[in-house]
LOTI-497595 format. One record per residue (C-alpha): residue number from 1; x, y, z; residue in three letters. Coordinates in steps of 0.2 Angstrom, whole numbers, plus 2048, in hexadecimal, padded with zeros to 3 digits. Each point is the difference from the previous one (the first is absolute). Example, Ala and Ser with C-alpha at 12.3 -4.5 7.8 and 13.67 -1.06 7.14 Angstrom:
BEGIN
  num    X    Y    Z  residu
    1  83E  7EA  827     Ala
    2  806  811  7FD     Ser
# end
This chain:
BEGIN
  num    X    Y    Z  residu
    1  0B6  8E1  8B2     Met
    2  812  807  800     Val
    3  7FE  812  7F9     Lys
    4  812  807  805     Ala
    5  811  7FA  805     Val
    6  809  80C  80B     Leu
    7  813  7FD  800     Phe
    8  80D  806  80C     Asp
    9  810  806  7F7     Met
   10  811  7FD  809     Asp
   11  803  7EE  802     Gly
   12  7F0  7FB  7F6     Thr
   13  802  808  7EF     Ile
   14  812  807  801     Thr
   15  80D  7F6  808     Asp
   16  806  80E  80B     Thr
   17  7FC  7FB  811     Glu
   18  811  7F7  802     Lys
   19  808  810  7FB     Ile
   20  7F7  80A  80D     Tyr
   21  803  7F3  80D     Asn
   22  813  801  7FC     Lys
   23  801  812  800     Asn
   24  7F6  803  810     Trp
   25  80E  7F6  809     Ile
   26  80D  80A  7F7     Lys
   27  7F8  810  804     Ala
   28  7FD  7FC  813     Ala
   29  812  7F9  802     Lys
   30  807  810  7F8     Tyr
   31  7F6  80A  80C     Ser
   32  808  7F6  80F     Gly
   33  7F3  7F2  803     Tyr
   34  80B  7F1  7FC     Thr
   35  7F4  7F4  808     Asn
   36  7F2  805  7F4     Phe
   37  7FC  7EF  7F8     Ser
   38  7F8  7F8  7F1     Arg
   39  7F1  7FC  80B     Glu
   40  7FF  812  805     Asp
   41  7FF  805  7EE     Ala
   42  7F4  7F3  7FC     Leu
   43  7F4  806  80D     Asp
   44  800  811  7F7     Leu
   45  7F9  7F9  7F0     Arg
   46  7F1  80A  7FA     Ser
   47  7FE  807  812     Leu
   48  7F9  812  801     Asn
   49  80C  80D  806     Ala
   50  7F8  804  811     Phe
   51  801  7ED  805     Asp
   52  811  7FE  7F9     Ala
   53  807  80E  80A     Lys
   54  7F8  7FA  810     Ala
   55  806  7EE  7FC     Leu
   56  812  806  7FD     Thr
   57  801  80C  80F     Gln
   58  7F9  7F2  80B     Asp
   59  80E  7F4  7FB     Arg
   60  80E  80C  7FE     Phe
   61  7FC  80F  80B     Gly
   62  7F7  810  7FF     Ser
   63  80E  809  7F7     Asp
   64  7FF  7F4  7F1     Phe
   65  7FF  80C  7F1     Asp
   66  7F3  7F6  7F6     Tyr
   67  7FC  80E  7F4     Asp
   68  813  803  7FC     Gly
   69  804  7EE  7FF     Ile
   70  7F1  7FD  7F5     His
   71  805  80E  7F5     Ala
   72  812  7F9  7FF     Leu
   73  7F9  7EF  7FC     Cys
   74  7F5  807  7F2     Gly
   75  80F  809  7F8     Lys
   76  80A  7F0  800     Met
   77  7F2  7F7  7F8     Val
   78  7FD  80D  7F3     Arg
   79  813  800  7FC     Asn
   80  800  7ED  7FE     Glu
   81  7F1  7FF  7F5     Leu
   82  807  80E  7F5     Lys
   83  810  7F6  7FD     Glu
   84  7F8  7EF  7FE     Gln
   85  7EE  803  7FB     Gly
   86  7F0  7FB  808     Ile
   87  7FF  7ED  801     Pro
   88  7EE  7F9  7FC     Val
   89  7F8  7F1  806     Lys
   90  7FE  7F2  7F4     Pro
   91  7EF  7FE  7F8     Gly
   92  7F9  811  803     Ile
   93  7FD  805  7EE     Lys
   94  7F7  7F0  7FC     Glu
   95  7F6  801  810     Thr
   96  7FA  812  7FC     Leu
   97  7FD  7FC  7EE     Asp
   98  7F4  7F2  805     Thr
   99  7F7  80A  80D     Leu
  100  7FD  80D  7F3     Lys
  101  7F9  7F3  7F4     Gln
  102  7F4  7FB  80E     Glu
  103  7FB  812  803     Asn
  104  806  800  812     Ile
  105  806  810  806     Leu
  106  812  802  806     Lys
  107  806  80B  80E     Cys
  108  810  804  809     Ile
  109  7FF  802  813     Val
  110  811  805  807     Thr
  111  809  807  80F     Ala
  112  80B  80A  7F3     Thr
  113  7FB  812  7FD     Asn
  114  7F5  803  7F0     Tyr
  115  80D  809  7F6     Glu
  116  80E  7F4  803     Leu
  117  7F5  7F1  7FD     Ala
  118  7F9  807  7F0     Ser
  119  812  804  7FA     Lys
  120  806  7EE  804     Arg
  121  7F1  7F8  7F7     Leu
  122  803  80C  7F1     Glu
  123  812  7FB  800     Glu
  124  7FC  7ED  7FF     Ile
  125  7F2  804  7F3     Gln
  126  7F2  7FB  80B     Leu
  127  7F7  810  805     Leu
  128  7F4  800  7F2     Asp
  129  7FB  7EE  805     Gln
  130  7F8  805  810     Phe
  131  7EF  809  802     Asp
  132  805  808  810     Leu
  133  80F  803  80B     Val
  134  7FD  802  813     Ile
  135  80D  806  80C     Ser
  136  7FF  7FE  813     Ala
  137  804  813  800     His
  138  7EF  803  7FA     Met
  139  7F8  7F9  810     Val
  140  801  804  812     Lys
  141  807  7EF  805     Arg
  142  80B  7F5  7F5     Gly
  143  803  7ED  801     Lys
  144  7FC  7F6  80A     Pro
  145  7F1  80A  803     Tyr
  146  7F2  7FD  7F3     Pro
  147  7FF  812  7FA     Asp
  148  80A  7FE  7F0     Pro
  149  7F6  7F2  7F9     Tyr
  150  7EF  807  806     Leu
  151  805  810  7F7     Tyr
  152  805  7F6  7F0     Ala
  153  7EF  7F7  800     Cys
  154  7F7  811  803     Lys
  155  809  808  7F1     Lys
  156  7FC  7F0  7F5     Leu
  157  7EE  801  807     Asn
  158  801  7EE  805     Leu
  159  7FC  7F5  80F     Asn
  160  810  7F9  807     Pro
  161  7F8  7EF  800     Arg
  162  801  801  7ED     Asp
  163  813  804  800     Cys
  164  80F  7F5  802     Ile
  165  810  808  807     Ala
  166  811  7F9  7FC     Val
  167  80D  803  80E     Glu
  168  811  7FA  805     Asp
  169  802  806  812     Ser
  170  7F6  7FD  810     Pro
  171  7FC  813  802     Asn
  172  7F9  800  7EF     Gly
  173  7F6  7F0  802     Val
  174  7F8  807  810     Leu
  175  7FB  810  7F8     Ser
  176  7F7  7F8  7F2     Ala
  177  7F8  7F3  80A     Tyr
  178  7F9  80C  80D     His
  179  7F9  80B  7F1     Ala
  180  7F6  7F1  7FB     Gly
  181  80A  7FA  7F1     Cys
  182  804  7EE  7FC     Lys
  183  813  7FF  801     Val
  184  80D  7F6  7F6     Ile
  185  811  800  807     Met
  186  810  7FE  7F5     Ile
  187  80E  7FE  80D     Pro
  188  80F  80A  7FC     Asp
  189  80D  801  80F     Leu
  190  7F6  7F6  80C     Thr
  191  7F2  7F3  800     Glu
  192  7F0  802  80A     Pro
  193  7FF  7F9  811     Asp
  194  7F1  7F6  806     Glu
  195  7F7  80F  807     Lys
  196  802  80A  7EF     Leu
  197  7FA  7F1  7F6     Gln
  198  7EF  802  808     Arg
  199  7FE  810  7F7     Tyr
  200  804  7F9  7EF     Leu
  201  7F5  7FA  7F1     Leu
  202  810  7F8  7F9     Ala
  203  813  801  801     Cys
  204  808  7FD  7EF     Val
  205  812  801  7FA     Pro
  206  7FE  80B  7F1     Thr
  207  7F5  80E  7F8     Leu
  208  7F9  7F5  7F2     Thr
  209  7F9  7F4  80E     Asp
  210  7F4  80D  805     Ile
  211  7F7  7FD  7F0     Leu
  212  7FB  7EF  805     Thr
  213  7F9  806  811     Ile
  214  7F6  80D  7F7     Ile
  215  7F9  7F4  7F4     Lys
  216  7FC  7F4  80F     Arg
  217  7F7  80F  809     Glu
  218  7F6  804  7F0     Glu
  219  7FA  7EE  7FE     Asn
  220  7FB  800  813     Cys
  221  7F5  80F  7FD     Thr
  222  7ED  7FC  801     Pro
# end
């Protein structure tokens, strides 16, 4: 029985992953790393700060100022969202309304810090739709480690097997899967490769499609 759906935020609920990707490249190039590519930015999606720093310094040298470039990227993203508003993925309100009608708990599990995540959810009028907001900053290790999802399940007092996670990135998928959740991927900037597909309950194009998967899981429950 599905008792809760745990949603990633950027790239899953808000259509902001592409904005982060673009501004990571701009911030890195502004800082002198002209060979920082789209693929480099993609590898940082939902990745915890410790591993992200190690990854970028391994690729670009120990003098790569991850913290400074990350801060610059964040500033660029905030400015862009302030000017243009926060884009929302199609179908999110319908999906949340249906889950509420089915008495299924709804939780955010994000790499974004709690204050900023809550602020953005409030701006798009979705904060009160969620029973819980979990930030990777609340645990020792962020995605792709299972800690954020394990912590969310603990706070909800649920077995991970009774939870479905909805993710858009490989790091998020791995985090949820290794926590013991069933994982639905809604690809955003990249499709899952053959290896990642093995971790998925399903891969669907839109948020409303997860409702079909949840109903299927309910029907399969003995």
